[in-house]
N, C-alpha and C positions, 0 to 999 in steps of 0.2 A: 428035800435039796441043800439045804444050807449045811445040814450036818453031816450029810453024805458028801460033800465036795469041801468042809472047812470054811465055809464062805462067811466072814464076817463082815460088818457095817461100817463102811455103806460098801454095797454090791453096783457096780454099775453092769448094764447090759445093751450091748447092740444086736440086733436079729435081720440079716440081711446077707443080700449078695456080696461078696468080698472083690470088689471090681474098683476101678480108678476111679469113677463117676461117682462112687460114696464117701472116699475123702476121707477113709479112715487111718490113714497115718497123720492126719489132724488129731483122731481122737486118741491115738497111741499117743502122740507129743503131750495132750492135755491129760492124757492117764498118768504120764511120767512126771509132770509138773503137780498134780493131787497126791502123789504117791510117796512126793518128797515131802510133804507137809501133812501128810497123815495115813493113816491105814487106810487104804482103797482096795479093793478088786475089781476086777472088768472080765466079764464072759462075753465072747464073740461067738455068737452061733452063725452058721451060713459057711459057705465055700464059694469060693471063685478064682478067678485066677491069679489075684494077688495073694491069696494066702502064704506061700512060702515067703514072700517080700515082707509080707507083715510079720510073719514070726521072725524074721531074721530084724526088723527093727525092733520089735518086743525085746531081742537080745537076750530070751532065755530068761525073763523077770518072772516067777512063780506065781504072781498075782495078777497075770492076763493068760486067759484059758481059752483056746481054740476049741469049741466044741464041736466042729462041724456042722453038716447038716441035720437038722432035727423035722420030722413032719409033723404036721399040723396034729395034736392031740395032746394026750395026758404030758408028755415029757415037756413038750415045749411049754404048755399052759403052766407045770410046776416052777419051770424056770422064769417065766414073766412073773409070776405070782412071787417069785422069791425075790425079786430083785428089790432094788429101793429106789434106783434109777434108770428109765430108759434112756438112752444117747442115742441121736442121729445126728453125725457131722456131714452128710451128704447136703449139697447147696442144688441139687439136680431132681429135686423129688417135685412129680407134680400131685401124688396125693397117695398119703405112706399108709397102708396100711398096718403095717408094724405099729405104727403111732395108735393108732385106734385100739388095738390089741392091749398095747403095754396101759394105756388108761383103761380098758374093759377090764383088766387085770388088777386094778386099785396102785398104780404105781405113776408118777410125775413122768415128765417128758420134757428132756434138756436137746433142741435140734438148733437150727440156725435158723436167722431172717432170711429167707431165701426159699422161694419156692414155696411147694406144698404144706410144710408146717405151720408158714405163717397164719393160712386160715384155719389150722386145727390146734394150736400150741397158744394157749392165753395166761396171762399170768396168774390165775387162782390154780391152774394145773401144771405148770412148767415154765421153762424159760426160752428165751432162742438168743443164740450168740451170733458175732459176726461171723459171715462166711470164711473158712480157711484162716480162721484164727485161735488157735490153739490155747494162748493166754486166757482169752475171753472166753474159752468154751469152758474150758477147767473152773475159771471164777463163776459162771453161769450154775454148772455143777455144784461147785462148790455152796453157791448159796440157797438151793434147791434144796441139798441136803441138811442144810443148817435151819431152813424155816420147814421142813415138811411141809408144802404148801398143801391145801385143799382136803387129804384125806382118802380113803379106800372109798368110800360112798360117794366123794365128790366126783372124783374121777369116772368112778362107772357110768353115776348118773349124767355125767355130762354125754358121754358117749349114746348112754338109751336113749338119752332125749334129742340127740341131735342125728344120731348116724345111724339109728334102728334100721332094718330093712323097710319095715313099713314106712317110717317118715322117709326115706329114700323115694321111694316110690311115687308117695302123695308129692314130693314136689317134681319128681320126674314128670307125673303126668298132668300137673299143673302147669311145667314149661311146656310139655307140648299142646296141651289145650289153648295156651296165649300166643304159642306160633300159629297152630290152624286157624285162630280167631283173626290176627293180623293177614295170615294168606288171605283170609275169605274177605277180610274187607272190614271185619268186625270190631278190629283189636288196635291197639296202640304201638307201633314201630317203636316208637321212644323207649317203651319199658324193657328193649333190650341193649344195651349200649354197646357200641361195637360194633 
């Protein structure tokens, strides 16, 4: 993939819907800050109502490529695996599967310190920036690129150990069992905060 598209390090990736709530204008502003200091490339995978506006914001910068929507499968997996950093500027994520896909593909994640990424992205697998702060997002990306946190196996192992389907369903069934026990008067309601 890197050879086909002439991608040089570091290569940043975003995968998701191109819509207002994703704050992609912040990512493009952060990219412009990074590109002024070094050789970066950004690939944006996805489609949505803001694509035209984002392409205008990118102002013909050939280091930013809008690849459009890609179905799950080999093409998308190859793009993930070829990236150096996955970026997610959205402060509105509840749980972002693309973060886990990126980590499972062996790349670190830079997101924002709000919403789902707070629970998914830890210092050894990426970094979190202040929401809507392009300068902080650029600084966090630059730091992750320089440090090359973790390594391919660390990222993938984190996902496999914490978010495999088997582990997810085991935790879910455990929670259901605890709720049923509480309802039947055999459990402790204090175990469920809020």
